[in-house]
C-alpha beads as a LAMMPS data file, in Angstrom:
LAMMPS data file: protein, C-alpha beads

280 atoms
279 bonds

1 atom types
1 bond types

-500.0 500.0 xlo xhi
-500.0 500.0 ylo yhi
-500.0 500.0 zlo zhi

Masses

1 110.0

Atoms # bond

1 1 1 -4.640 95.146 -355.352
2 1 1 -5.119 95.018 -351.565
3 1 1 -2.851 96.582 -348.937
4 1 1 -0.969 98.796 -351.379
5 1 1 2.307 100.045 -349.888
6 1 1 2.136 97.691 -346.889
7 1 1 3.850 94.349 -346.142
8 1 1 0.465 92.714 -346.841
9 1 1 0.198 94.006 -350.412
10 1 1 -1.531 91.386 -352.549
11 1 1 -2.627 91.316 -356.170
12 1 1 -6.235 90.075 -356.107
13 1 1 -6.887 90.082 -359.870
14 1 1 -4.289 89.471 -362.568
15 1 1 -4.590 90.128 -366.303
16 1 1 -8.379 89.859 -366.246
17 1 1 -9.881 90.807 -369.602
18 1 1 -13.507 89.831 -370.163
19 1 1 -16.467 91.030 -372.179
20 1 1 -19.992 90.557 -370.812
21 1 1 -22.672 91.046 -373.495
22 1 1 -25.729 93.044 -372.522
23 1 1 -28.671 90.798 -371.665
24 1 1 -26.573 87.717 -370.935
25 1 1 -26.722 85.478 -367.875
26 1 1 -23.135 84.866 -366.791
27 1 1 -22.041 82.292 -364.227
28 1 1 -18.794 83.188 -362.427
29 1 1 -17.351 80.034 -360.917
30 1 1 -14.370 79.276 -358.702
31 1 1 -13.238 78.139 -355.308
32 1 1 -13.004 80.454 -352.293
33 1 1 -10.211 82.967 -352.852
34 1 1 -10.322 82.680 -356.640
35 1 1 -11.201 86.368 -357.105
36 1 1 -14.918 86.070 -357.890
37 1 1 -16.158 88.534 -355.272
38 1 1 -13.346 90.992 -355.980
39 1 1 -14.285 90.957 -359.660
40 1 1 -17.959 91.750 -359.120
41 1 1 -17.200 94.463 -356.569
42 1 1 -15.200 96.225 -359.281
43 1 1 -18.192 95.987 -361.621
44 1 1 -20.445 97.464 -358.951
45 1 1 -18.027 100.274 -358.113
46 1 1 -17.447 99.167 -354.510
47 1 1 -13.795 98.679 -355.438
48 1 1 -11.767 100.884 -357.743
49 1 1 -9.080 99.311 -359.916
50 1 1 -5.436 100.029 -359.042
51 1 1 -4.564 99.238 -362.655
52 1 1 -6.500 98.800 -365.868
53 1 1 -9.892 99.987 -367.065
54 1 1 -13.504 98.948 -366.550
55 1 1 -16.094 99.948 -369.143
56 1 1 -19.777 99.830 -368.262
57 1 1 -21.700 100.927 -371.330
58 1 1 -20.443 104.416 -372.074
59 1 1 -18.928 104.860 -368.580
60 1 1 -15.217 104.236 -368.012
61 1 1 -13.713 103.538 -364.573
62 1 1 -9.963 103.858 -363.992
63 1 1 -7.634 104.142 -360.971
64 1 1 -8.311 107.888 -361.021
65 1 1 -11.944 107.913 -362.176
66 1 1 -14.671 106.408 -359.979
67 1 1 -17.994 104.990 -361.096
68 1 1 -20.387 107.979 -361.122
69 1 1 -22.998 107.983 -358.371
70 1 1 -25.862 108.101 -360.879
71 1 1 -24.524 104.973 -362.626
72 1 1 -24.593 102.893 -359.453
73 1 1 -28.388 102.753 -359.408
74 1 1 -28.158 100.770 -362.670
75 1 1 -26.081 98.031 -361.024
76 1 1 -27.735 96.013 -358.276
77 1 1 -25.583 93.820 -356.025
78 1 1 -26.982 91.101 -353.768
79 1 1 -24.294 89.923 -351.345
80 1 1 -23.799 86.425 -350.007
81 1 1 -26.223 85.963 -347.071
82 1 1 -28.205 89.024 -348.244
83 1 1 -30.398 88.921 -345.142
84 1 1 -27.461 90.674 -343.460
85 1 1 -28.336 93.651 -345.674
86 1 1 -31.748 93.970 -343.994
87 1 1 -32.016 96.569 -341.251
88 1 1 -35.368 98.393 -341.301
89 1 1 -38.284 97.635 -338.982
90 1 1 -40.666 96.585 -341.764
91 1 1 -40.317 94.855 -345.114
92 1 1 -41.769 97.861 -346.982
93 1 1 -39.317 100.300 -345.393
94 1 1 -36.386 98.020 -346.147
95 1 1 -37.268 97.601 -349.811
96 1 1 -37.971 101.349 -350.136
97 1 1 -34.618 102.408 -348.673
98 1 1 -32.721 102.418 -351.988
99 1 1 -35.267 104.398 -354.011
100 1 1 -35.738 106.940 -351.209
101 1 1 -31.965 107.266 -350.810
102 1 1 -31.835 108.302 -354.464
103 1 1 -34.426 111.032 -353.765
104 1 1 -37.361 109.234 -355.322
105 1 1 -40.766 110.677 -354.316
106 1 1 -42.422 108.540 -351.581
107 1 1 -45.423 107.705 -353.792
108 1 1 -43.138 106.376 -356.549
109 1 1 -41.019 104.498 -354.007
110 1 1 -44.127 102.770 -352.634
111 1 1 -45.069 101.690 -356.152
112 1 1 -41.546 100.331 -356.681
113 1 1 -41.795 98.389 -353.396
114 1 1 -45.112 96.840 -354.424
115 1 1 -43.759 95.859 -357.854
116 1 1 -40.465 94.498 -356.499
117 1 1 -42.113 92.315 -353.853
118 1 1 -44.524 90.883 -356.399
119 1 1 -41.636 90.168 -358.806
120 1 1 -39.909 88.003 -356.180
121 1 1 -43.153 86.225 -355.341
122 1 1 -44.144 87.974 -352.112
123 1 1 -47.591 89.482 -351.534
124 1 1 -47.309 93.209 -350.834
125 1 1 -50.303 93.502 -348.496
126 1 1 -49.285 90.420 -346.530
127 1 1 -45.594 91.333 -346.194
128 1 1 -45.286 95.127 -346.127
129 1 1 -45.762 95.660 -342.368
130 1 1 -43.953 92.537 -341.188
131 1 1 -40.503 92.626 -339.616
132 1 1 -37.941 91.248 -342.085
133 1 1 -36.191 89.549 -339.164
134 1 1 -39.206 87.322 -338.435
135 1 1 -39.302 85.811 -341.934
136 1 1 -37.946 82.478 -343.113
137 1 1 -34.488 82.343 -344.658
138 1 1 -35.904 82.088 -348.172
139 1 1 -38.292 84.996 -347.589
140 1 1 -35.473 87.152 -346.241
141 1 1 -33.453 86.457 -349.382
142 1 1 -36.419 87.488 -351.515
143 1 1 -36.874 90.735 -349.563
144 1 1 -33.175 91.558 -349.970
145 1 1 -33.396 90.887 -353.710
146 1 1 -36.576 93.000 -353.888
147 1 1 -34.666 95.878 -352.307
148 1 1 -32.198 95.738 -355.189
149 1 1 -34.900 95.305 -357.844
150 1 1 -36.785 98.343 -356.525
151 1 1 -33.950 100.417 -357.990
152 1 1 -34.801 98.903 -361.402
153 1 1 -31.164 98.096 -362.230
154 1 1 -30.003 97.142 -365.697
155 1 1 -27.350 94.826 -364.256
156 1 1 -28.079 92.341 -361.452
157 1 1 -25.098 90.841 -359.612
158 1 1 -25.612 88.013 -357.138
159 1 1 -22.799 86.724 -354.912
160 1 1 -23.761 83.143 -353.974
161 1 1 -27.383 84.125 -353.215
162 1 1 -28.374 80.569 -352.227
163 1 1 -25.636 79.971 -349.629
164 1 1 -26.985 78.203 -346.553
165 1 1 -30.406 77.363 -348.013
166 1 1 -31.788 73.843 -348.369
167 1 1 -32.111 72.359 -351.899
168 1 1 -35.741 73.430 -352.264
169 1 1 -34.928 76.962 -351.115
170 1 1 -31.947 77.191 -353.479
171 1 1 -34.017 76.124 -356.460
172 1 1 -36.874 78.498 -355.603
173 1 1 -34.534 81.505 -355.325
174 1 1 -32.657 80.692 -358.536
175 1 1 -35.842 80.050 -360.496
176 1 1 -37.144 83.447 -359.338
177 1 1 -33.871 85.122 -360.349
178 1 1 -33.908 83.455 -363.768
179 1 1 -37.516 84.515 -364.355
180 1 1 -36.659 88.093 -363.348
181 1 1 -33.656 88.030 -365.685
182 1 1 -35.840 87.100 -368.639
183 1 1 -38.830 89.307 -367.840
184 1 1 -36.746 92.407 -367.023
185 1 1 -34.186 91.778 -369.823
186 1 1 -31.373 92.172 -367.295
187 1 1 -27.689 91.479 -367.594
188 1 1 -27.158 89.010 -364.749
189 1 1 -23.929 87.873 -363.084
190 1 1 -24.270 84.886 -360.763
191 1 1 -21.288 84.060 -358.569
192 1 1 -21.390 80.415 -357.547
193 1 1 -19.174 77.451 -356.806
194 1 1 -21.888 75.086 -358.051
195 1 1 -21.508 73.747 -361.574
196 1 1 -25.070 72.424 -361.333
197 1 1 -26.439 75.942 -360.825
198 1 1 -24.242 77.314 -363.586
199 1 1 -25.354 74.620 -366.033
200 1 1 -29.016 75.206 -365.327
201 1 1 -29.162 78.980 -365.739
202 1 1 -26.095 80.566 -367.352
203 1 1 -25.582 81.073 -371.074
204 1 1 -21.938 82.032 -370.523
205 1 1 -19.374 80.935 -367.916
206 1 1 -16.250 82.489 -366.433
207 1 1 -14.048 80.136 -364.392
208 1 1 -11.577 81.803 -362.026
209 1 1 -8.606 80.645 -359.951
210 1 1 -5.827 82.586 -358.278
211 1 1 -7.246 85.918 -359.404
212 1 1 -7.138 84.907 -363.072
213 1 1 -9.741 83.889 -365.641
214 1 1 -8.843 80.299 -366.443
215 1 1 -11.747 79.419 -368.764
216 1 1 -14.435 81.447 -370.484
217 1 1 -17.140 80.634 -372.996
218 1 1 -20.479 78.943 -373.516
219 1 1 -21.267 76.268 -370.917
220 1 1 -20.730 73.318 -373.270
221 1 1 -17.360 74.785 -374.318
222 1 1 -16.265 75.070 -370.683
223 1 1 -17.658 71.677 -369.677
224 1 1 -15.729 70.052 -372.531
225 1 1 -12.542 70.916 -370.635
226 1 1 -13.301 68.556 -367.763
227 1 1 -9.640 67.791 -367.003
228 1 1 -8.832 71.482 -366.542
229 1 1 -11.872 71.931 -364.293
230 1 1 -10.770 69.034 -362.099
231 1 1 -7.286 70.552 -361.832
232 1 1 -9.019 73.654 -360.458
233 1 1 -10.860 71.503 -357.862
234 1 1 -14.104 71.891 -359.801
235 1 1 -16.182 69.291 -361.570
236 1 1 -18.582 69.082 -364.469
237 1 1 -22.336 68.856 -363.739
238 1 1 -23.776 65.382 -363.224
239 1 1 -25.652 65.656 -366.525
240 1 1 -22.406 66.305 -368.408
241 1 1 -20.739 63.384 -366.637
242 1 1 -23.682 61.133 -367.567
243 1 1 -23.519 62.192 -371.228
244 1 1 -19.791 61.443 -371.269
245 1 1 -20.349 57.965 -369.812
246 1 1 -23.154 57.184 -372.270
247 1 1 -21.173 58.422 -375.261
248 1 1 -18.304 56.100 -374.402
249 1 1 -20.692 53.176 -374.869
250 1 1 -22.601 54.448 -377.910
251 1 1 -21.534 54.262 -381.561
252 1 1 -20.408 57.626 -382.920
253 1 1 -23.578 58.274 -384.929
254 1 1 -25.753 57.771 -381.818
255 1 1 -23.793 59.867 -379.347
256 1 1 -25.542 62.609 -377.395
257 1 1 -24.703 66.235 -378.282
258 1 1 -22.620 68.120 -375.717
259 1 1 -25.025 71.078 -375.964
260 1 1 -27.733 69.084 -374.132
261 1 1 -26.497 69.574 -370.568
262 1 1 -29.504 71.015 -368.715
263 1 1 -31.391 68.335 -366.804
264 1 1 -34.787 68.938 -368.418
265 1 1 -33.286 69.105 -371.911
266 1 1 -31.391 65.851 -371.403
267 1 1 -34.493 64.053 -370.132
268 1 1 -36.550 65.349 -373.090
269 1 1 -33.804 64.329 -375.530
270 1 1 -33.573 60.798 -374.101
271 1 1 -37.376 60.362 -374.041
272 1 1 -37.558 61.504 -377.677
273 1 1 -34.962 58.899 -378.648
274 1 1 -36.843 56.172 -376.802
275 1 1 -40.087 57.239 -378.496
276 1 1 -38.437 57.206 -381.924
277 1 1 -37.165 53.686 -381.367
278 1 1 -40.584 52.540 -380.203
279 1 1 -42.220 53.771 -383.412
280 1 1 -39.778 51.916 -385.639

Bonds

1 1 1 2
2 1 2 3
3 1 3 4
4 1 4 5
5 1 5 6
6 1 6 7
7 1 7 8
8 1 8 9
9 1 9 10
10 1 10 11
11 1 11 12
12 1 12 13
13 1 13 14
14 1 14 15
15 1 15 16
16 1 16 17
17 1 17 18
18 1 18 19
19 1 19 20
20 1 20 21
21 1 21 22
22 1 22 23
23 1 23 24
24 1 24 25
25 1 25 26
26 1 26 27
27 1 27 28
28 1 28 29
29 1 29 30
30 1 30 31
31 1 31 32
32 1 32 33
33 1 33 34
34 1 34 35
35 1 35 36
36 1 36 37
37 1 37 38
38 1 38 39
39 1 39 40
40 1 40 41
41 1 41 42
42 1 42 43
43 1 43 44
44 1 44 45
45 1 45 46
46 1 46 47
47 1 47 48
48 1 48 49
49 1 49 50
50 1 50 51
51 1 51 52
52 1 52 53
53 1 53 54
54 1 54 55
55 1 55 56
56 1 56 57
57 1 57 58
58 1 58 59
59 1 59 60
60 1 60 61
61 1 61 62
62 1 62 63
63 1 63 64
64 1 64 65
65 1 65 66
66 1 66 67
67 1 67 68
68 1 68 69
69 1 69 70
70 1 70 71
71 1 71 72
72 1 72 73
73 1 73 74
74 1 74 75
75 1 75 76
76 1 76 77
77 1 77 78
78 1 78 79
79 1 79 80
80 1 80 81
81 1 81 82
82 1 82 83
83 1 83 84
84 1 84 85
85 1 85 86
86 1 86 87
87 1 87 88
88 1 88 89
89 1 89 90
90 1 90 91
91 1 91 92
92 1 92 93
93 1 93 94
94 1 94 95
95 1 95 96
96 1 96 97
97 1 97 98
98 1 98 99
99 1 99 100
100 1 100 101
101 1 101 102
102 1 102 103
103 1 103 104
104 1 104 105
105 1 105 106
106 1 106 107
107 1 107 108
108 1 108 109
109 1 109 110
110 1 110 111
111 1 111 112
112 1 112 113
113 1 113 114
114 1 114 115
115 1 115 116
116 1 116 117
117 1 117 118
118 1 118 119
119 1 119 120
120 1 120 121
121 1 121 122
122 1 122 123
123 1 123 124
124 1 124 125
125 1 125 126
126 1 126 127
127 1 127 128
128 1 128 129
129 1 129 130
130 1 130 131
131 1 131 132
132 1 132 133
133 1 133 134
134 1 134 135
135 1 135 136
136 1 136 137
137 1 137 138
138 1 138 139
139 1 139 140
140 1 140 141
141 1 141 142
142 1 142 143
143 1 143 144
144 1 144 145
145 1 145 146
146 1 146 147
147 1 147 148
148 1 148 149
149 1 149 150
150 1 150 151
151 1 151 152
152 1 152 153
153 1 153 154
154 1 154 155
155 1 155 156
156 1 156 157
157 1 157 158
158 1 158 159
159 1 159 160
160 1 160 161
161 1 161 162
162 1 162 163
163 1 163 164
164 1 164 165
165 1 165 166
166 1 166 167
167 1 167 168
168 1 168 169
169 1 169 170
170 1 170 171
171 1 171 172
172 1 172 173
173 1 173 174
174 1 174 175
175 1 175 176
176 1 176 177
177 1 177 178
178 1 178 179
179 1 179 180
180 1 180 181
181 1 181 182
182 1 182 183
183 1 183 184
184 1 184 185
185 1 185 186
186 1 186 187
187 1 187 188
188 1 188 189
189 1 189 190
190 1 190 191
191 1 191 192
192 1 192 193
193 1 193 194
194 1 194 195
195 1 195 196
196 1 196 197
197 1 197 198
198 1 198 199
199 1 199 200
200 1 200 201
201 1 201 202
202 1 202 203
203 1 203 204
204 1 204 205
205 1 205 206
206 1 206 207
207 1 207 208
208 1 208 209
209 1 209 210
210 1 210 211
211 1 211 212
212 1 212 213
213 1 213 214
214 1 214 215
215 1 215 216
216 1 216 217
217 1 217 218
218 1 218 219
219 1 219 220
220 1 220 221
221 1 221 222
222 1 222 223
223 1 223 224
224 1 224 225
225 1 225 226
226 1 226 227
227 1 227 228
228 1 228 229
229 1 229 230
230 1 230 231
231 1 231 232
232 1 232 233
233 1 233 234
234 1 234 235
235 1 235 236
236 1 236 237
237 1 237 238
238 1 238 239
239 1 239 240
240 1 240 241
241 1 241 242
242 1 242 243
243 1 243 244
244 1 244 245
245 1 245 246
246 1 246 247
247 1 247 248
248 1 248 249
249 1 249 250
250 1 250 251
251 1 251 252
252 1 252 253
253 1 253 254
254 1 254 255
255 1 255 256
256 1 256 257
257 1 257 258
258 1 258 259
259 1 259 260
260 1 260 261
261 1 261 262
262 1 262 263
263 1 263 264
264 1 264 265
265 1 265 266
266 1 266 267
267 1 267 268
268 1 268 269
269 1 269 270
270 1 270 271
271 1 271 272
272 1 272 273
273 1 273 274
274 1 274 275
275 1 275 276
276 1 276 277
277 1 277 278
278 1 278 279
279 1 279 280
């Protein structure tokens, strides 16, 4: 709740009850003002609930109990336009800020910087002494993400990390994030308004509107409720729309499964069907 006790008091989240399994990649979707950013800032401990309870592993956060300082290092948050998080004179100093702030020995912090930059696809020797403000937009995003990864979090939260990038830049950043998620066995929360991004990477979706969770489940379960999504000013991915159009024209026994919604999977599925027909 914002502005408690003032004329501007507003309930930002209402009756939100969700369970995020460890190791999952969760897409949090909704229009501006739906409550997405407020939700993740509660998970990160930037905001404290005015009502209810948040459980993070064996840690419980309540209106009177904050997230312990030592637990925050396990939860990395990359804000929208994360280049605004950059402030040091060199890339290496910027990425090292978090580890050093948690009293990590300089030698260990340097090792973390090297590892984190390599994870996001940046060469340590080439980048370490460069000013982060003279990099491209995509490189700045990667440095900001590296600064979070240097803390070696167990949970990675990203608030629209591709905002303002061109299509190639968006794909490169998201592919890097997805690879990191798998290689580091992270629990990842991706806030986005793009159903295409959600379909490509998430194994679970949360759809929000008006501070409430409107839909939750596996992507194909959420995409099956296309009418509800449109009522929320959202749409299904183009692949899901294509499958729906094809299935309307195909006999029931030949219809495409709703679980094949990622672009590469759909292409492979269609090519396999064409190949099967050619061999008959």
